[in-house]
C-alpha positions, 0 to 999 in steps of 0.5 A, spaced: 775 467 460 773 460 464 769 455 461 762 456 464 761 449 464 768 447 467 769 449 474 774 449 480 781 446 482 782 438 480 783 434 486 789 429 487 794 434 487 800 433 485 799 427 481 803 421 480 810 421 478 811 424 471 814 419 466 816 420 458 814 416 453 818 410 449 825 412 446 823 408 439 820 413 435 815 411 429 817 417 426 820 424 427 817 431 424 818 438 423 817 443 417 823 445 413 822 453 414 826 456 420 819 460 422 816 454 424 820 452 431 816 446 433 819 438 432 814 432 433 815 425 435 811 419 433 810 412 437 805 407 437 801 411 432 801 417 437 804 424 438 809 424 443 814 429 445 814 435 441 819 440 442 819 448 442 822 453 441 829 449 440 830 442 438 832 440 445 826 443 449 820 437 450 814 441 452 809 435 452 809 428 454 804 425 449 797 427 445 792 421 444 785 420 442 781 416 447 775 412 445 769 409 448 762 407 447 759 409 454 757 402 455 762 396 453 769 399 452 774 404 453 780 405 448 787 409 449 789 410 442 797 408 444 795 401 448 789 399 445 789 400 437 793 397 431 797 402 427 800 403 420 804 409 419 806 412 412 810 418 410 807 423 406 812 424 401 819 421 399 823 427 402 817 430 407 817 429 414 810 428 415 805 422 416 799 419 414 797 414 420 791 409 421 789 407 428 784 401 428 780 398 433 782 390 433 775 388 433 774 392 427 769 397 429 772 403 427 779 406 425 781 413 425 785 416 419 790 422 421 795 426 417 800 429 421 805 435 419 807 442 422 805 448 420 809 450 415 810 457 418 808 457 425 810 454 431 804 449 431 803 441 430 797 440 425 793 433 426 788 432 420 783 427 423 777 423 421 773 417 425 771 412 420 765 407 423 766 400 420 761 396 424 753 397 424 751 401 430 758 404 432 757 411 430 751 412 434 754 410 441 762 412 439 765 418 443 772 421 441 776 425 446 783 428 446 788 427 451 794 431 452 800 431 458 804 437 458 811 437 460 813 444 459 820 447 459 822 439 459 819 438 466 813 433 468 812 436 475 810 443 477 805 444 470 799 448 470 793 446 466 787 450 465 780 450 460 779 457 457 774 459 452 777 464 447 773 468 441 767 462 442 772 457 442 774 452 447 782 452 448 786 447 453 792 450 456 798 448 459 804 453 462 810 452 466 815 458 467 814 462 461 812 456 456 805 456 454 801 450 450 795 451 447 790 446 444 784 447 439 780 444 433 776 446 428 771 441 431 767 443 437 771 441 443 766 439 449 766 436 456 773 439 457 777 438 463 784 439 467 786 434 472 792 431 475 795 425 472 793 418 476 787 421 480 783 426 476 785 426 469 781 425 463 784 418 462 783 416 469 776 418 469 773 416 462 777 409 463 773 408 470 766 411 468 766 410 460 765 417 459 767 424 463 764 424 470 767 431 472 770 437 469 775 442 472 777 448 470 784 448 472 789 443 475 795 447 478 802 445 480 803 438 479 803 432 473 797 435 469 793 433 463 787 436 459 782 433 456 776 434 451 771 431 447 771 432 440 763 433 438 760 429 432 767 425 431 763 419 430 759 422 424 765 422 420 767 429 419 774 431 418 777 436 423 784 439 424 787 439 431 792 444 433 797 444 438 801 451 439 806 454 443 809 460 445 813 464 450 806 467 453 799 465 454 797 471 448 803 468 444 801 461 444 793 462 443 795 467 437 799 462 434 793 456 435 788 461 432 792 463 426 794 456 424 787 454 425 784 459 420 788 457 415 785 451 411 789 444 412 790 443 405 794 449 403 798 448 409 799 441 407 801 443 400 806 448 402 809 443 408 810 438 402 813 443 397 818 445 402 821 439 403 821 436 396 825 443 394 830 441 400 831 434 397 831 436 390 839 437 390 841 431 394 839 425 390 846 424 387 847 418 392 841 414 391 843 410 386 848 406 391 842 404 395 839 397 395 832 400 396 831 405 391 834 411 396 828 410 401 833 410 407 838 415 404 832 420 403 830 419 410 837 420 413 838 426 409 831 429 412 832 427 419 839 430 419 836 436 417 831 436 422 835 435 428 838 442 426 836 447 431 832 453 428 835 459 433 842 456 433 844 455 426 849 449 426 847 446 432 844 438 431 842 434 437 844 426 437 836 424 437 829 427 438 828 421 443 829 419 450 832 412 451 827 408 455 823 414 456 817 410 459 821 409 465 825 416 466 822 422 469 825 429 471 831 426 474 834 425 467 832 431 463 838 430 458 835 424 454 839 424 447 836 431 445 843 434 447 849 436 443 854 431 443 860 434 439 862 427 437 855 426 434 854 433 431 861 432 427 858 425 425 852 428 423 855 434 419 860 429 416 853 426 413 850 432 410 857 434 407 857 427 404 850 428 401 853 435 398 850 439 403 857 444 405 852 449 408 850 446 414 857 443 415 860 450 415 854 452 420 856 447 425 863 449 424 861 456 426 857 453 432 862 449 435 867 455 435 862 459 439 861 453 444 869 452 445 871 453 452 876 458 453 881 453 455 880 450 448 876 444 450 869 442 449 863 440 454 862 432 454 855 434 452 851 441 452 844 444 451 843 448 445 845 454 448 852 452 450 850 450 457 854 443 459 850 438 462 854 432 463 861 434 466 866 429 463 872 430 458 873 426 452 879 427 448 876 425 441 870 430 442 876 435 442 879 433 436 873 432 432 872 439 430 879 440 428 877 434 423 871 437 421 875 444 419 880 440 415 874 436 411 871 443 409 878 445 407 879 439 403 872 440 400 873 447 398 867 449 403 870 453 408 868 460 405 870 466 409 870 462 415 877 462 418 877 456 423 885 456 425 884 460 432 879 454 434 884 449 431 890 452 435 886 452 442 883 445 441 890 442 439 893 446 445 888 442 449 889 435 447 897 436 448 895 439 455 890 433 457 892 427 453 895 422 452 890 418 456 883 420 455 878 421 461 873 418 457 872 414 451 867 414 446 862 410 450 863 415 455 864 409 461 872 409 462 878 412 461 885 411 459 888 409 452 882 407 447 884 406 440 878 410 437 880 416 441 887 415 439 885 415 432 881 422 433 887 425 437 892 423 432 889 425 426 886 432 430 893 434 431 896 432 424 890 436 421 892 442 426 899 441 424 897 442 417 893 448 419 899 451 423 903 450 417 898 454 412 898 459 417 905 460 417 905 458 425 912 453 424 912 452 432 905 450 433 906 445 426 912 442 429 909 441 436 903 438 434 906 433 429 911 431 434 906 430 439 902 426 434 908 422 432 909 420 439 902 418 440 902 414 433 909 410 436 905 408 442 899 405 439 900 398 439 904 398 446 898 402 449 892 398 446 894 391 443 895 385 447 900 379 446 896 375 450 889 374 448 885 369 450 878 370 447 879 367 440 883 360 439 889 362 435 889 369 436 894 372 441 895 379 438 889 384 438 887 391 440 883 392 446 877 396 447 881 400 452 887 400 457 885 404 463 892 406 465 891 411 471 891 418 470 895 420 476 901 415 478 908 416 480 912 411 476 906 410 472 904 403 469 901 403 462 901 395 461 895 393 458 897 386 460 896 387 467 891 393 467 884 391 470 877 394 467 871 396 471 865 396 467 860 400 471 853 398 467 852 391 469 847 388 474 849 390 481 852 384 485 855 381 479 862 381 477 864 388 474 872 387 473 875 384 468 882 384 465 883 389 460 886 385 455 879 380 455 874 386 453 874 388 446 870 393 441 871 395 434 874 402 435 880 400 432 877 401 425 877 408 426 885 408 425 884 405 418 878 410 417 882 416 418 889 413 415 893 412 421 893 404 420 892 401 413 887 396 412 889 389 411 894 390 417 895 384 421 893 386 428 887 389 425 885 383 421 886 379 427 882 384 431 877 383 427 877 375 428 876 376 435 870 382 434 867 377 430 867 371 434 865 375 440 861 381 438 857 379 431 850 378 431 847 375 425 840 377 424 835 376 418 836 383 416 844 382 416 850 382 420 850 387 426 855 388 432 855 389 440 859 395 442 863 390 447 863 384 451 860 384 458 856 391 455 850 393 460 848 399 456 841 396 453 835 393 455 834 388 460 834 380 458 827 380 461 825 386 456 825 391 462 828 398 461 835 400 462 836 403 469 843 403 470 844 396 468 842 391 462 844 387 457 848 391 451 844 390 444 847 390 437 848 397 434 847 398 427 852 404 426 857 399 427 855 395 421 856 402 417 863 402 420 865 395 418 862 397 411 867 402 411 873 398 413 871 392 408 871 398 403 878 400 405 880 393 405 878 392 397 872 388 399 865 389 398 860 393 403 854 392 399 852 387 404 853 392 410 849 397 406 843 392 405 843 391 412 843 398 415 837 399 410 833 393 413 835 395 420 831 401 419 823 402 421 817 402 416 819 410 414 826 409 414 828 411 422 835 407 424 835 405 431 841 406 436 840 398 438 837 392 436 834 387 440 838 380 439 834 376 444 828 371 442 822 375 441 818 379 446 812 381 442 808 384 449 814 388 449 814 390 442 821 387 442 823 382 436 829 379 434 833 384 429 828 390 430 829 396 434 829 396 442 827 401 447 833 405 446 834 411 442 830 411 435 832 415 430 840 415 432 843 421 427 850 418 428 847 411 425 844 415 419 850 419 418 854 413 418 849 410 412 850 416 408 857 417 408 858 409 407 854 411 400 858 416 399 865 412 400 862 407 395 860 412 390 867 415 391 871 408 391 874 411 397 873 412 405 870 419 405 873 420 412 880 418 410 884 424 412 890 425 406 895 428 411 894 423 416 895 417 411 901 421 407 904 421 414 903 414 417 901 409 411 908 410 408 914 407 411 916 412 416 921 412 422 917 411 429 918 417 434 923 417 439 919 422 443 917 420 450 913 425 455 913 426 462 907 431 465 903 431 471 898 426 469 903 421 466 909 421 470 913 415 466 918 410 470 922 409 464 925 412 457 928 408 452 936 410 451 937 414 445 930 417 446 928 425 447 924 426 454 920 432 454 918 435 460 911 438 459 908 443 465 902 448 464 906 454 467 913 457 465 919 453 469 926 452 469 928 445 468 934 443 473 936 436 471 942 431 471 943 425 466 949 422 470 947 421 478 948 429 479 955 429 478 954 434 473 947 439 473 944 443 467 939 448 467 934 449 461 928 455 461 922 452 458 919 454 451 912 456 450 907 456 444 902 460 447 898 454 448 897 454 455 903 449 457 911 450 456 916 444 455 923 442 455 927 437 451 932 432 454 936 428 450 937 421 453 944 418 450 944 412 446 949 409 451 946 412 457 945 408 463 944 413 469 937 415 470 934 422 468 933 426 474 930 433 475 926 438 479 924 445 477 924 452 479 917 456 477 919 462 473 914 466 475 916 467 482 923 463 483 919 457 487 923 451 487 918 445 486 921 441 492 921 434 490 926 430 485 924 426 480 927 420 476 926 416 470 930 410 469 933 409 462 931 402 458 936 399 454 
């Protein structure tokens, strides 16, 4: 039924181009119960993106209050008021917000929670007039901008009256939004943003001048006046969702019929009960456990309630105020790397059940070839199309940690582990993309995960009686470990006086090259996120990050290793930022992923800021080296905002208060970042244990003790090496059965050998290179399935 006093279609279709809101959130919230499938975010005191029915689907841009006295001023809550935000409890993700007029005439008190059992956000509000005469003229409105089904365009808005109550509706495809209140809503209208929406109307006229029943197929908004708000009456505003008009309205009315106080009590009780048994690490914090409690709650809140075990990277869209429908992903996607780090943080807190659910979710998301998407929606649909070998190794590491902690239960991860190990051997050793997702080649951090994943896979294979895979995986891991320094250490460093030998960020060796050149000293790295027109190619040996610390974290290299310590000197000289809150580090030199120097949003280029999670990684290294990590714990706690959220990046330039940028405080990228919260929790666990929580015993046992370096060399389509050392074993690896036709003496004598397979999607032949051999290894091959010759000879020179 249409509102009798609102009529017709709004003008100005389709509206201005839609945008999201700030990536730096003040707070994140959801109910603990799985029946409440709604997640909300808060920025600048205002409700911003709300997600439903899964944690990766934002449904609104924002919902805020508007104020006017009808004669002298118009205020939008987000832009024109000052805000304070406090958590409602030590564990609960609900908040008390006070939004105050800067001239002291009024303030708005709000309590924000999710309905503890329904997919509805509840906002209990009270307007307080603090200056004489204000109550007589002050008017209060609610404005909401639906971005249903994750999209700002092609939304529909309408005004309806249901059972005598005015309801503001939005829908797109099968997603519906319904807004109502316990107070009377009047002057309701739908409009197109930038022309006929409530903001534009009230800002221009200091009150509503038109009312429309609908705004169809565009960037739309709905608005309504809250009758009697200036008299100080408390009211509850509800924002409900459903997969149909009936579902959304029914949820709205059901939630509004429940008094707010008991709903609030149940909401808080659920979270307090969930946090009771996760307090063991609070004593290691320097802030009384505030950030620890919030970190655990946030990690839990980022798990989906329809797909158990699926945790997204962040309920935020970095620099969302500059992003529209052309960038649908944001950080509300699953990255396997972030997912396993989050699961590890919960495991460190004592929550094995969620980590086990994550392992099961990953097994369901694994591709038939054993790989994992770079990132993907909750339902498993890939988003970006890159390949990152550390993300294939991480599920193996999670499986091993669960086994190590006796937490696998009835789960048998071996099929997933074996398939992932096969993928790593087929697609490595160079990764198409490393953990910063911008370059391919030989990355110390990717190799750390790759090596560790294969060692753990080998141990799983041994436990399952699969001797062939155990031997193959461990041999391949040893091959990678033996080449670490050759691939990723420069001996001609120029960044720090007196330090010539250090790890580089990545050696961008070409993925396909006959006579492949893997020389880090001559490699050139292209950085793609720099300002157009500026130099973007640099010698690889002059670009550094701290990813090599992962080698120590997992047990591939020991803390105190000379090259590691030298590399830290370089990283500290080039990337370290001292702030009033503690030390922090940038990702790598010349990084362009971050806020622009003038404070503008990152849109393809910028200036990379410092990342608090790197402070946590450094703390883990200091602990491994026998030094204190207390300063790093304190820094992480101080980088958190007022309710305990850790940002992806901090601003490390002079203050720009007009853009909410302050030195050492969050920038406009993502906040909270679950990777950072997980790093903090694991650091507390490592301090409590007196050992790095992520250290993998089978890896440390293999590489931290004196051991002979592997003499295996690998030839494959993506690594056609030019030479091999005398005395080595040359392994020719192809992805189908073959017969190797080869000679080690210039074709004077010829041998043939049938390839061996292990059911992993590839086959191999090993050729022993004599210790005194000088002639190259020359070969071709015949495909076993059809007898077809390759038709080309290959040669690998022997280096003495």
